[in-house]
C-alpha positions as a LaTeX table, in Angstrom:
\begin{tabular}{lrrr}
\hline
Residue & $x$ (\AA) & $y$ (\AA) & $z$ (\AA) \\
\hline
Met1 & 0.09 & $-0.18$ & $-0.31$ \\
Leu2 & 2.46 & 2.60 & 0.88 \\
Ala3 & 4.96 & 1.87 & $-2.13$ \\
Ala4 & 1.74 & 2.86 & $-4.60$ \\
Cys5 & 1.40 & 5.95 & $-2.20$ \\
Leu6 & 4.14 & 7.23 & $-3.04$ \\
Leu7 & 4.09 & 6.87 & $-6.55$ \\
Val8 & 1.54 & 9.02 & $-6.67$ \\
Ala9 & 3.17 & 11.97 & $-8.41$ \\
Gly10 & 0.17 & 14.88 & $-7.24$ \\
Ile11 & 0.41 & 16.19 & $-3.20$ \\
Thr12 & $-2.33$ & 16.07 & $-1.67$ \\
Thr13 & $-4.02$ & 18.58 & 0.45 \\
Phe14 & $-6.14$ & 20.04 & 3.01 \\
Phe15 & $-7.33$ & 22.12 & 4.82 \\
Val16 & $-9.23$ & 22.88 & 8.04 \\
Ser17 & $-11.28$ & 25.22 & 9.25 \\
Arg18 & $-9.41$ & 28.65 & 10.46 \\
Ala19 & $-12.26$ & 30.67 & 11.68 \\
Arg20 & $-11.16$ & 32.15 & 15.60 \\
Ser21 & $-12.32$ & 35.63 & 16.53 \\
Lys22 & $-8.53$ & 36.82 & 16.60 \\
Pro23 & $-5.87$ & 36.90 & 14.25 \\
Leu24 & $-2.98$ & 34.27 & 16.23 \\
Asp25 & $-0.07$ & 35.52 & 16.72 \\
Lys26 & 2.90 & 34.79 & 14.27 \\
Ser27 & 4.67 & 32.23 & 16.95 \\
Ile28 & 5.54 & 28.82 & 16.60 \\
Ala29 & 6.98 & 25.90 & 17.58 \\
Val30 & 7.50 & 22.87 & 15.18 \\
Leu31 & 7.46 & 19.39 & 16.92 \\
Pro32 & 10.63 & 17.16 & 16.12 \\
Phe33 & 9.40 & 15.32 & 12.92 \\
Gln34 & 8.48 & 11.42 & 13.12 \\
Asn35 & 10.65 & 8.79 & 11.73 \\
Leu36 & 8.23 & 6.09 & 9.96 \\
Ser37 & 10.75 & 4.72 & 7.67 \\
Asp38 & 11.11 & 1.27 & 7.96 \\
Asp39 & 15.01 & 1.02 & 8.74 \\
Pro40 & 15.52 & 3.31 & 12.41 \\
Glu41 & 19.08 & 4.55 & 10.54 \\
Asn42 & 16.44 & 6.71 & 8.93 \\
Ala43 & 16.02 & 8.74 & 12.08 \\
Phe44 & 18.75 & 10.88 & 11.54 \\
Phe45 & 17.12 & 11.73 & 8.29 \\
Ala46 & 13.62 & 12.91 & 9.83 \\
Leu47 & 15.59 & 15.06 & 12.35 \\
Gly48 & 17.44 & 16.55 & 9.70 \\
Ile49 & 14.74 & 17.49 & 7.71 \\
His50 & 12.99 & 18.88 & 10.87 \\
Asp51 & 16.17 & 20.67 & 11.45 \\
Glu52 & 15.93 & 22.65 & 8.27 \\
Val53 & 12.41 & 23.18 & 9.03 \\
Val54 & 13.25 & 25.32 & 11.63 \\
Thr55 & 16.17 & 26.90 & 10.55 \\
Asn56 & 14.63 & 28.44 & 7.08 \\
Leu57 & 11.11 & 29.59 & 9.48 \\
Ser58 & 14.20 & 31.42 & 11.94 \\
Lys59 & 14.85 & 33.51 & 8.63 \\
Ile60 & 11.51 & 35.26 & 8.76 \\
Arg61 & 10.77 & 38.08 & 10.41 \\
Asp62 & 7.62 & 38.26 & 11.53 \\
Leu63 & 7.50 & 35.16 & 12.80 \\
Lys64 & 8.41 & 33.73 & 16.50 \\
Val65 & 10.78 & 30.72 & 16.02 \\
Ile66 & 11.43 & 28.55 & 18.98 \\
Ser67 & 14.92 & 27.37 & 18.29 \\
Arg68 & 15.23 & 23.28 & 17.64 \\
Ser69 & 17.35 & 22.48 & 21.00 \\
Ser70 & 14.62 & 23.38 & 23.05 \\
Met71 & 12.21 & 20.94 & 20.81 \\
Met72 & 14.58 & 18.35 & 21.53 \\
Gln73 & 13.14 & 17.96 & 24.32 \\
Tyr74 & 9.67 & 17.35 & 23.21 \\
Lys75 & 11.08 & 14.61 & 21.48 \\
Arg76 & 9.37 & 11.74 & 23.74 \\
Ser77 & 7.48 & 14.06 & 25.37 \\
Thr78 & 3.59 & 12.97 & 25.73 \\
Asp79 & 2.77 & 16.86 & 26.88 \\
Ser80 & $-0.19$ & 18.78 & 24.67 \\
Val81 & 0.08 & 20.87 & 21.92 \\
Arg82 & $-1.46$ & 23.32 & 24.67 \\
Gln83 & 0.69 & 22.18 & 27.39 \\
Ile84 & 3.53 & 23.19 & 24.96 \\
Gly85 & 2.09 & 26.28 & 23.92 \\
Gln86 & 1.31 & 27.51 & 27.48 \\
Glu87 & 5.18 & 26.04 & 28.26 \\
Leu88 & 6.80 & 28.12 & 24.75 \\
Gly89 & 4.61 & 31.16 & 24.59 \\
Val90 & 3.66 & 30.10 & 21.21 \\
Ala91 & 0.11 & 30.12 & 19.61 \\
Thr92 & 0.80 & 27.53 & 16.76 \\
Val93 & 2.88 & 23.96 & 16.99 \\
Leu94 & 3.77 & 22.09 & 13.59 \\
Glu95 & 3.53 & 17.76 & 14.00 \\
Gly96 & 5.60 & 16.24 & 11.12 \\
Ser97 & 6.14 & 12.74 & 10.33 \\
Val98 & 8.82 & 11.83 & 7.59 \\
Arg99 & 8.92 & 8.46 & 5.56 \\
Arg100 & 11.87 & 7.39 & 3.62 \\
Ile101 & 12.16 & 4.34 & 0.94 \\
Gly102 & 14.71 & 4.44 & $-1.50$ \\
Asn103 & 15.23 & 7.37 & $-3.22$ \\
Arg104 & 11.22 & 8.33 & $-2.25$ \\
Val105 & 10.14 & 10.57 & 0.94 \\
Arg106 & 6.59 & 11.46 & 1.98 \\
Val107 & 6.66 & 14.41 & 4.55 \\
Thr108 & 2.81 & 14.85 & 6.41 \\
Val109 & 2.69 & 18.05 & 8.39 \\
Gln110 & 0.13 & 19.94 & 10.30 \\
Leu111 & $-0.97$ & 23.32 & 12.00 \\
Ile112 & $-2.25$ & 22.86 & 15.29 \\
Asn113 & $-3.75$ & 26.24 & 17.23 \\
Thr114 & $-2.36$ & 25.96 & 20.64 \\
Thr115 & $-5.15$ & 27.20 & 22.30 \\
Thr116 & $-8.28$ & 25.77 & 20.34 \\
Asp117 & $-6.39$ & 22.10 & 20.01 \\
Arg118 & $-7.66$ & 22.82 & 16.51 \\
His119 & $-5.80$ & 22.03 & 12.98 \\
Ile120 & $-5.63$ & 25.07 & 11.11 \\
Trp121 & $-3.72$ & 23.46 & 7.62 \\
Ala122 & $-2.25$ & 20.30 & 6.78 \\
Glu123 & $-0.14$ & 19.31 & 4.04 \\
Thr124 & 1.13 & 15.83 & 2.33 \\
Tyr125 & 4.66 & 15.91 & 0.81 \\
Glu126 & 6.36 & 13.17 & $-1.67$ \\
Arg127 & 9.16 & 13.98 & $-3.56$ \\
Val128 & 12.32 & 11.81 & $-4.45$ \\
Leu129 & 15.69 & 12.71 & $-2.65$ \\
Thr130 & 17.05 & 15.55 & $-4.66$ \\
Asp131 & 14.75 & 17.68 & $-3.94$ \\
Val132 & 13.80 & 17.83 & $-0.24$ \\
Ala133 & 16.40 & 20.61 & $-0.37$ \\
Ala134 & 13.50 & 22.67 & $-1.85$ \\
Leu135 & 10.38 & 21.04 & 0.12 \\
Gln136 & 12.09 & 22.02 & 3.36 \\
Ser137 & 11.65 & 25.71 & 1.41 \\
Glu138 & 8.44 & 24.96 & 0.22 \\
Leu139 & 7.03 & 23.98 & 3.81 \\
Ala140 & 8.90 & 27.36 & 5.55 \\
Thr141 & 6.82 & 29.44 & 2.98 \\
Gln142 & 3.67 & 27.57 & 3.17 \\
Ile143 & 4.33 & 27.54 & 7.13 \\
Ala144 & 4.49 & 31.28 & 7.40 \\
Ser145 & 1.12 & 31.74 & 4.19 \\
Asn146 & $-0.65$ & 30.06 & 6.81 \\
Leu147 & 0.24 & 32.11 & 9.77 \\
Gly148 & $-0.34$ & 35.64 & 7.79 \\
Ser149 & 3.53 & 36.50 & 7.66 \\
Arg150 & 4.69 & 37.98 & 4.52 \\
Leu151 & 8.21 & 37.41 & 3.50 \\
Ser152 & 10.15 & 40.18 & 1.71 \\
Pro153 & 12.05 & 39.59 & $-1.54$ \\
Thr154 & 14.79 & 38.83 & 0.61 \\
Glu155 & 13.43 & 36.69 & 2.45 \\
Arg156 & 11.58 & 34.43 & $-0.14$ \\
Ala157 & 15.03 & 33.99 & $-1.83$ \\
Ala158 & 16.86 & 32.91 & 0.88 \\
Leu159 & 14.34 & 30.35 & 1.10 \\
Glu160 & 14.40 & 28.96 & $-2.12$ \\
Ala161 & 18.50 & 28.84 & $-2.20$ \\
Lys162 & 19.47 & 25.19 & $-2.42$ \\
Pro163 & 22.46 & 24.88 & 0.10 \\
Thr164 & 23.64 & 22.22 & $-2.93$ \\
Asp165 & 22.57 & 20.23 & $-5.41$ \\
Asn166 & 24.91 & 16.79 & $-4.28$ \\
Pro167 & 22.34 & 14.57 & $-2.25$ \\
Asp168 & 24.89 & 12.61 & $-0.83$ \\
Ala169 & 26.89 & 15.35 & 0.16 \\
Tyr170 & 23.64 & 16.85 & 1.29 \\
Leu171 & 22.70 & 13.72 & 3.57 \\
Thr172 & 26.17 & 13.68 & 5.07 \\
Tyr173 & 25.68 & 17.15 & 6.17 \\
Leu174 & 22.55 & 16.33 & 8.00 \\
Gln175 & 24.11 & 13.50 & 9.99 \\
Ala176 & 26.27 & 15.81 & 11.18 \\
Gln177 & 23.12 & 18.39 & 11.89 \\
Asn178 & 21.78 & 15.56 & 14.48 \\
Ile179 & 24.63 & 14.94 & 15.89 \\
Leu180 & 25.01 & 18.18 & 17.09 \\
Ala181 & 21.54 & 18.15 & 18.55 \\
Ala182 & 22.90 & 17.01 & 21.45 \\
Pro183 & 26.55 & 16.37 & 21.67 \\
Thr184 & 27.75 & 14.26 & 24.45 \\
Gly185 & 31.81 & 14.67 & 24.48 \\
Arg186 & 34.42 & 14.97 & 22.58 \\
Ala187 & 33.87 & 11.63 & 20.64 \\
Glu188 & 30.88 & 13.26 & 19.18 \\
Leu189 & 32.07 & 16.42 & 17.96 \\
Glu190 & 34.89 & 14.62 & 16.28 \\
Gln191 & 32.54 & 12.48 & 14.51 \\
Ala192 & 30.63 & 15.91 & 13.59 \\
Ala193 & 33.39 & 17.21 & 12.30 \\
Gln194 & 34.22 & 13.99 & 9.72 \\
Leu195 & 30.87 & 14.59 & 7.92 \\
Tyr196 & 31.29 & 18.05 & 8.14 \\
Arg197 & 34.52 & 17.32 & 5.84 \\
Lys198 & 32.86 & 14.64 & 3.93 \\
Ala199 & 29.95 & 16.68 & 2.71 \\
Ile200 & 32.51 & 19.45 & 1.52 \\
Glu201 & 34.66 & 16.79 & $-0.40$ \\
Leu202 & 31.06 & 15.32 & $-1.71$ \\
Asp203 & 30.25 & 18.87 & $-2.58$ \\
Pro204 & 33.41 & 21.88 & $-2.01$ \\
Ser205 & 30.83 & 23.92 & $-3.10$ \\
Phe206 & 28.39 & 23.47 & $-0.03$ \\
Ala207 & 28.56 & 26.75 & 1.54 \\
Leu208 & 26.62 & 25.90 & 4.42 \\
Ala209 & 28.81 & 23.17 & 5.38 \\
Phe210 & 31.73 & 25.46 & 5.88 \\
Ala211 & 30.09 & 27.97 & 7.53 \\
Arg212 & 28.57 & 24.95 & 10.16 \\
Phe213 & 32.25 & 22.85 & 9.53 \\
Ser214 & 33.32 & 26.57 & 10.97 \\
Tyr215 & 31.47 & 27.27 & 13.78 \\
Leu216 & 32.16 & 24.27 & 15.13 \\
Leu217 & 35.62 & 24.01 & 14.89 \\
Gly218 & 35.19 & 27.56 & 16.94 \\
Thr219 & 33.80 & 26.14 & 19.56 \\
Ile220 & 36.50 & 23.02 & 19.66 \\
Tyr221 & 38.99 & 25.86 & 19.81 \\
Gln222 & 37.95 & 26.79 & 23.34 \\
Val223 & 39.53 & 23.69 & 24.49 \\
Asp224 & 42.47 & 23.13 & 21.78 \\
Pro225 & 43.15 & 27.04 & 21.83 \\
Thr226 & 46.29 & 26.17 & 18.81 \\
Pro227 & 47.36 & 28.40 & 16.07 \\
Arg228 & 46.79 & 25.86 & 13.81 \\
Leu229 & 43.14 & 25.12 & 14.65 \\
Ala230 & 42.85 & 28.58 & 15.02 \\
Glu231 & 43.65 & 28.43 & 11.01 \\
Ser232 & 41.33 & 26.18 & 10.37 \\
Val233 & 38.27 & 27.95 & 11.74 \\
Tyr234 & 38.89 & 31.14 & 9.70 \\
Ala235 & 39.48 & 29.07 & 6.72 \\
Thr236 & 36.92 & 27.29 & 7.09 \\
Ala237 & 34.74 & 30.33 & 7.44 \\
Arg238 & 36.03 & 32.69 & 4.81 \\
Glu239 & 35.77 & 29.74 & 2.17 \\
Ala240 & 32.30 & 29.76 & 2.96 \\
Leu241 & 31.58 & 33.37 & 2.32 \\
Arg242 & 33.99 & 33.57 & $-0.50$ \\
Leu243 & 31.17 & 30.44 & $-1.81$ \\
Asn244 & 28.34 & 32.50 & $-0.87$ \\
Pro245 & 28.87 & 36.09 & 0.56 \\
Glu246 & 25.10 & 36.63 & 1.67 \\
Leu247 & 25.28 & 33.23 & 3.52 \\
Pro248 & 24.44 & 34.88 & 7.02 \\
Glu249 & 25.42 & 31.22 & 8.39 \\
Gly250 & 29.25 & 32.50 & 7.14 \\
His251 & 28.65 & 35.52 & 8.59 \\
Leu252 & 27.76 & 33.57 & 12.11 \\
Ala253 & 31.20 & 31.41 & 11.93 \\
Leu254 & 33.07 & 33.75 & 11.39 \\
Gly255 & 32.11 & 36.66 & 13.84 \\
Tyr256 & 31.81 & 33.71 & 16.05 \\
Ser257 & 36.10 & 33.52 & 15.13 \\
Phe258 & 36.61 & 37.02 & 15.63 \\
Tyr259 & 35.33 & 36.89 & 19.47 \\
Arg260 & 36.29 & 32.90 & 20.44 \\
Ile261 & 40.41 & 33.93 & 18.78 \\
Glu262 & 41.22 & 37.05 & 18.64 \\
Arg263 & 38.54 & 38.78 & 21.05 \\
Asp264 & 38.11 & 41.57 & 18.46 \\
Tyr265 & 34.38 & 42.75 & 20.05 \\
Asp266 & 33.93 & 44.96 & 16.91 \\
Arg267 & 34.54 & 42.67 & 13.93 \\
Ala268 & 32.40 & 40.15 & 15.55 \\
Leu269 & 30.23 & 42.66 & 16.10 \\
His270 & 29.57 & 43.99 & 12.76 \\
Glu271 & 29.44 & 40.57 & 11.37 \\
Leu272 & 27.10 & 38.58 & 14.51 \\
Lys273 & 24.67 & 41.76 & 12.89 \\
Ile274 & 24.85 & 40.91 & 9.55 \\
Ala275 & 23.71 & 37.18 & 10.57 \\
Gln276 & 21.14 & 38.40 & 12.73 \\
Ala277 & 19.25 & 40.88 & 10.25 \\
Ala278 & 19.43 & 37.34 & 8.00 \\
Met279 & 18.54 & 34.87 & 10.73 \\
Pro280 & 16.47 & 37.11 & 13.74 \\
Asn281 & 15.13 & 34.08 & 15.55 \\
Asp282 & 18.18 & 32.48 & 15.48 \\
Ser283 & 19.09 & 31.59 & 19.53 \\
Glu284 & 22.90 & 31.79 & 18.84 \\
Ile285 & 23.45 & 34.87 & 17.51 \\
Phe286 & 22.08 & 36.40 & 20.76 \\
Leu287 & 24.19 & 34.26 & 23.37 \\
Val288 & 27.21 & 34.90 & 21.26 \\
Leu289 & 26.24 & 38.89 & 21.41 \\
Gly290 & 24.87 & 38.19 & 25.04 \\
Ser291 & 28.23 & 37.16 & 25.93 \\
Ile292 & 30.76 & 40.20 & 23.81 \\
Ala293 & 28.84 & 42.48 & 25.30 \\
Arg294 & 29.14 & 41.23 & 28.91 \\
Arg295 & 32.53 & 40.70 & 27.35 \\
Gln296 & 32.92 & 44.95 & 26.94 \\
Gly297 & 31.05 & 45.33 & 30.36 \\
Asn298 & 27.78 & 46.23 & 28.75 \\
Trp299 & 25.85 & 45.15 & 31.31 \\
Thr300 & 22.38 & 45.97 & 30.36 \\
Gln301 & 22.26 & 45.07 & 26.96 \\
Ser302 & 24.15 & 41.83 & 27.74 \\
Val303 & 20.81 & 41.00 & 30.15 \\
Ala304 & 18.93 & 41.64 & 27.70 \\
Asp305 & 20.74 & 39.78 & 24.96 \\
Tyr306 & 20.48 & 36.73 & 26.73 \\
Gln307 & 16.59 & 37.10 & 27.53 \\
Lys308 & 15.84 & 37.67 & 24.29 \\
Gly309 & 17.50 & 34.70 & 23.25 \\
Leu310 & 15.65 & 32.80 & 26.11 \\
Ser311 & 12.69 & 33.74 & 24.14 \\
Leu312 & 13.34 & 31.95 & 21.20 \\
Asn313 & 15.58 & 28.78 & 23.60 \\
Pro314 & 13.75 & 28.59 & 26.45 \\
Lys315 & 14.73 & 25.03 & 27.62 \\
Ser316 & 18.81 & 26.18 & 27.03 \\
Ala317 & 19.94 & 25.42 & 30.87 \\
Phe318 & 23.46 & 27.07 & 29.00 \\
Leu319 & 21.63 & 30.32 & 28.10 \\
Trp320 & 19.92 & 30.43 & 31.79 \\
Met321 & 23.29 & 29.61 & 32.78 \\
Cys322 & 24.42 & 32.93 & 30.65 \\
Leu323 & 21.96 & 34.99 & 32.36 \\
Gly324 & 22.70 & 34.34 & 35.73 \\
Gly325 & 26.36 & 34.86 & 34.78 \\
Thr326 & 25.88 & 38.33 & 33.65 \\
His327 & 22.90 & 39.62 & 36.70 \\
Arg328 & 25.99 & 37.53 & 39.46 \\
Ala329 & 28.38 & 39.60 & 37.63 \\
Val330 & 27.04 & 43.18 & 38.94 \\
Arg331 & 25.47 & 41.33 & 42.48 \\
Asp332 & 22.18 & 41.36 & 41.37 \\
Phe333 & 22.03 & 37.75 & 43.10 \\
Ala334 & 18.29 & 37.07 & 43.50 \\
Ala335 & 17.96 & 37.62 & 39.95 \\
Ala336 & 21.13 & 35.49 & 39.66 \\
Ala337 & 19.87 & 32.50 & 41.51 \\
Arg338 & 16.32 & 32.55 & 39.67 \\
Ala339 & 18.06 & 31.80 & 36.64 \\
Tyr340 & 20.61 & 29.29 & 37.70 \\
Ala341 & 17.03 & 27.81 & 39.00 \\
Lys342 & 15.78 & 27.82 & 35.78 \\
Gly343 & 18.24 & 26.43 & 34.21 \\
Ala344 & 18.86 & 23.68 & 37.19 \\
Glu345 & 15.41 & 22.20 & 36.84 \\
Ile346 & 15.46 & 22.00 & 32.97 \\
Asp347 & 18.36 & 20.13 & 33.03 \\
Pro348 & 19.24 & 18.84 & 36.15 \\
Ala349 & 22.13 & 16.52 & 34.48 \\
Phe350 & 24.03 & 19.58 & 33.42 \\
Phe351 & 26.74 & 20.01 & 36.56 \\
Met352 & 27.29 & 24.04 & 35.93 \\
Asn353 & 24.26 & 25.70 & 36.93 \\
Arg354 & 24.09 & 23.83 & 40.29 \\
Tyr355 & 27.33 & 24.39 & 41.08 \\
Tyr356 & 26.70 & 27.97 & 40.39 \\
Gln357 & 23.77 & 27.59 & 42.70 \\
Ala358 & 26.15 & 26.86 & 45.12 \\
Arg359 & 28.72 & 28.94 & 44.26 \\
Leu360 & 26.47 & 31.83 & 44.63 \\
Glu361 & 25.22 & 31.05 & 48.30 \\
Ile362 & 28.81 & 31.61 & 49.26 \\
Glu363 & 29.48 & 34.67 & 48.27 \\
Trp364 & 25.98 & 35.90 & 48.80 \\
Arg365 & 25.11 & 34.49 & 52.16 \\
Gly366 & 28.49 & 32.86 & 53.04 \\
Asp367 & 26.99 & 29.91 & 53.01 \\
Thr368 & 29.01 & 26.44 & 52.00 \\
Lys369 & 26.06 & 23.65 & 53.36 \\
Pro370 & 24.78 & 24.11 & 49.44 \\
Met371 & 28.27 & 23.44 & 48.27 \\
Glu372 & 29.03 & 20.70 & 50.44 \\
Gln373 & 25.48 & 19.10 & 49.84 \\
Leu374 & 26.12 & 18.88 & 45.69 \\
Leu375 & 29.53 & 17.81 & 46.43 \\
Ser376 & 28.64 & 15.41 & 48.43 \\
Ala377 & 25.85 & 13.70 & 45.57 \\
Ala378 & 28.40 & 14.38 & 43.13 \\
Pro379 & 29.31 & 11.33 & 40.99 \\
Glu380 & 33.16 & 10.02 & 41.25 \\
Ala381 & 33.41 & 9.79 & 37.54 \\
Asp382 & 34.59 & 13.68 & 36.76 \\
Pro383 & 37.56 & 13.24 & 33.45 \\
Pro384 & 37.69 & 16.45 & 33.31 \\
Gly385 & 38.35 & 17.40 & 36.74 \\
Arg386 & 35.70 & 19.56 & 37.40 \\
Val387 & 34.33 & 18.24 & 40.38 \\
Leu388 & 37.67 & 17.72 & 41.86 \\
Phe389 & 38.19 & 21.08 & 41.45 \\
Ala390 & 34.60 & 22.38 & 43.32 \\
Arg391 & 36.24 & 19.97 & 46.34 \\
Tyr392 & 39.38 & 21.31 & 46.51 \\
Glu393 & 38.17 & 25.50 & 46.32 \\
Leu394 & 35.78 & 24.19 & 49.12 \\
Ala395 & 38.30 & 22.67 & 51.26 \\
Ile396 & 40.72 & 26.57 & 50.04 \\
Leu397 & 37.39 & 28.47 & 51.68 \\
Gln398 & 37.31 & 26.40 & 54.33 \\
Arg399 & 40.53 & 27.16 & 55.29 \\
Arg400 & 41.58 & 22.87 & 54.80 \\
Phe401 & 44.57 & 23.23 & 53.50 \\
Glu402 & 45.78 & 20.25 & 53.82 \\
Glu403 & 42.75 & 18.33 & 52.46 \\
Ala404 & 42.72 & 21.11 & 49.54 \\
Leu405 & 46.98 & 19.46 & 48.62 \\
Arg406 & 45.92 & 15.99 & 48.84 \\
Leu407 & 43.33 & 16.31 & 47.12 \\
Val408 & 45.16 & 17.35 & 43.74 \\
Ala409 & 48.28 & 15.88 & 44.44 \\
Glu410 & 46.75 & 12.14 & 44.60 \\
Ser411 & 45.08 & 13.11 & 41.44 \\
Lys412 & 46.07 & 11.52 & 38.07 \\
Leu413 & 44.96 & 14.50 & 35.90 \\
Glu414 & 47.70 & 16.90 & 34.85 \\
Lys415 & 44.92 & 19.57 & 34.09 \\
Leu416 & 41.33 & 20.18 & 35.52 \\
Ala417 & 38.43 & 21.82 & 33.93 \\
Pro418 & 36.86 & 23.79 & 36.12 \\
Tyr419 & 34.30 & 26.91 & 35.23 \\
Glu420 & 35.70 & 29.10 & 36.86 \\
Pro421 & 38.27 & 30.07 & 35.11 \\
Pro422 & 36.80 & 28.67 & 31.95 \\
Ala423 & 40.44 & 27.52 & 31.19 \\
Pro424 & 42.19 & 23.99 & 31.78 \\
Val425 & 44.91 & 24.92 & 34.82 \\
Pro426 & 47.63 & 23.11 & 35.37 \\
Arg427 & 47.38 & 20.66 & 38.41 \\
Ser428 & 50.36 & 22.02 & 39.84 \\
Ser429 & 48.90 & 25.82 & 39.90 \\
Leu430 & 46.58 & 23.90 & 42.98 \\
Val431 & 49.29 & 21.92 & 44.13 \\
Ala432 & 51.16 & 25.46 & 44.32 \\
Lys433 & 47.82 & 27.67 & 45.80 \\
Ala434 & 47.44 & 25.30 & 48.90 \\
Cys435 & 51.43 & 24.70 & 49.99 \\
Arg436 & 51.46 & 28.69 & 50.07 \\
Phe437 & 48.51 & 28.84 & 52.53 \\
Leu438 & 49.98 & 25.61 & 54.61 \\
Gly439 & 53.70 & 27.91 & 54.30 \\
Arg440 & 55.48 & 25.87 & 53.02 \\
Asp441 & 57.12 & 28.57 & 50.33 \\
Asp442 & 59.91 & 26.55 & 49.09 \\
Glu443 & 57.17 & 23.41 & 47.08 \\
Ala444 & 54.88 & 26.01 & 46.25 \\
Arg445 & 57.48 & 27.80 & 44.52 \\
Ala446 & 58.51 & 25.02 & 42.60 \\
Ala447 & 55.57 & 24.01 & 41.60 \\
Phe448 & 54.39 & 27.56 & 40.80 \\
Gly449 & 57.75 & 27.52 & 38.44 \\
Glu450 & 56.43 & 24.10 & 36.91 \\
Ala451 & 52.90 & 25.62 & 36.63 \\
Ala452 & 54.00 & 28.35 & 34.64 \\
Gln453 & 55.83 & 25.62 & 32.24 \\
Ala454 & 52.35 & 24.04 & 31.44 \\
Ile455 & 50.65 & 27.47 & 30.82 \\
Glu456 & 53.25 & 28.75 & 28.31 \\
Ser457 & 53.59 & 25.40 & 26.36 \\
Ser458 & 51.69 & 25.37 & 23.28 \\
Pro459 & 50.01 & 21.99 & 23.18 \\
Asp460 & 49.39 & 20.86 & 19.91 \\
Val461 & 46.89 & 18.79 & 18.28 \\
Asn462 & 46.82 & 15.28 & 18.24 \\
Ser463 & 47.22 & 13.29 & 15.82 \\
Ala464 & 43.53 & 11.92 & 15.19 \\
Trp465 & 41.64 & 15.66 & 15.91 \\
Arg466 & 44.88 & 16.99 & 13.45 \\
Ala467 & 43.41 & 14.21 & 10.76 \\
Val468 & 40.09 & 15.37 & 11.17 \\
Phe469 & 40.44 & 19.36 & 11.28 \\
Leu470 & 43.61 & 19.76 & 9.21 \\
Gly471 & 43.08 & 17.40 & 6.57 \\
\hline
\end{tabular}
C-alpha cells in the first residue's frame, strides 16, 4: 500500500477551517518529526528535515520561532499541544512525520492552534530525495503564509536557495547536524567534524557545510586553542563566504571566530549583525551577542541579549547559566539565583547551573552548605576534573589546606577543567596554592614554576584531531 502511495505524483492537501475570533500570534514551535521509515537508521533524516525547517523559519522576521534545541526536549514528550504552547509562549505548533523508502520521501505536516487544539492547515508532500532541500523551503513558505506572515523579497530568495545539488553531500550534512543536536562529548564533536569534512569533499561548493564546520571548530578551539586550529576556523568561515557572500551562517561563523580567537569584538559584532538581520530568530546569535556585551562591560545589553535568546530557546540550560552569570557579575544575586534555578530545573544533569547556584550562596550569604551537599552527591566519574576542582576550592575556602593539597596531589589528571576560570588549570598550580597557604614556600615556589612552564607551552593538536581538522 505504501509503495503504491509513494508513486503518486500529486500532492494531497487539505485545509481545515480557520475561523477564529482574533488573528493568531505569528509564533510557532516545530515538534521533532517522527521517523516512520522501516529502517531506524533513517531517524537522522527525519531530524535533519526538522532542523532545516526550523532554520528556514528562523529567517522570517515576521515570525517568532522556537529553536530546535528547545524542541528536542519534546521528542518523546506526552504533553498536549496546549501545554507545549503555554510552556513556550507560542500560538501554534507544527507536527510532522517523515517516511523514506529508497530515493523517495513522504513528509506529512499539520499546523495546530495551541489555544483551541484545532487544526489550521495540513499537507502531505511526496518527493524524490534530490528535491528534499527545495521541499523544506516550500514548507517554511507555506507555514508562514498560513500564519499570515508576508515574506520580503530577500527572505523569499533566501528560502528558495538550495544549499547543495548533491544529495549525498546533503545527507552527510544532515547526519552531522543530527549529532550536534545533543553532543555528549568530544567523540561526538569529532564525528560531526568528520561528517562536515566528508560533505565538503562530496561538494566543494557547499557553503553552508563550510560555515557549520567553522562554527564547530570555533567551539573546539575553546578546548584546544592552537594556532593550527585557529587557522582552520578562519579558513573554513572565509571559504563559506567566498562561495556565498550573503550566507548568514557564514557571517555567524566568522563573527564567532573573531570573538573566540582574536577577541576582536568590533569585527565580531559587525559580522553578527549581518547574520542577525538574515536570521532574526537564531538564538545562537543572541548567545554570542550577550557574551560579547558582557565582556565589554555592557551589562544591560548582555541581559537583554540573553533574554532575547531565551525567548527563542527557553529550554537552554546553558543560556540560563549565561544570564545568571551576568546578573551575578553586577551582584544582582536574587536575579542570578532565579536564572540558575531555572537552568537546573530544565536540565538537572547539567552540573554548571547547580554548581553556580551553590557558589552563589557562598558569595551572597557566606553559606557553604549548598556546595557541601552538591559535592557529596556528585558522581565519582569526573574526567575533566570539574568536581575535583570544586572540592579543592571548597576546602581552600574552609581553610582545610591539607585536605585541598591531598585532593590534587593524588589526582592523576595533569590539568583540571573548572568552570571558573573557564580554561584548563595545571594541577601543579593548585598544589602551589595549597602549599603557599600551608607556609611551605619552597614547595609552592617549585610548583608555581612547573605550572608556569605548563601554561606557556603550546599543546599541539593530537594526531586524531589533526586528521579531522587539518586534513
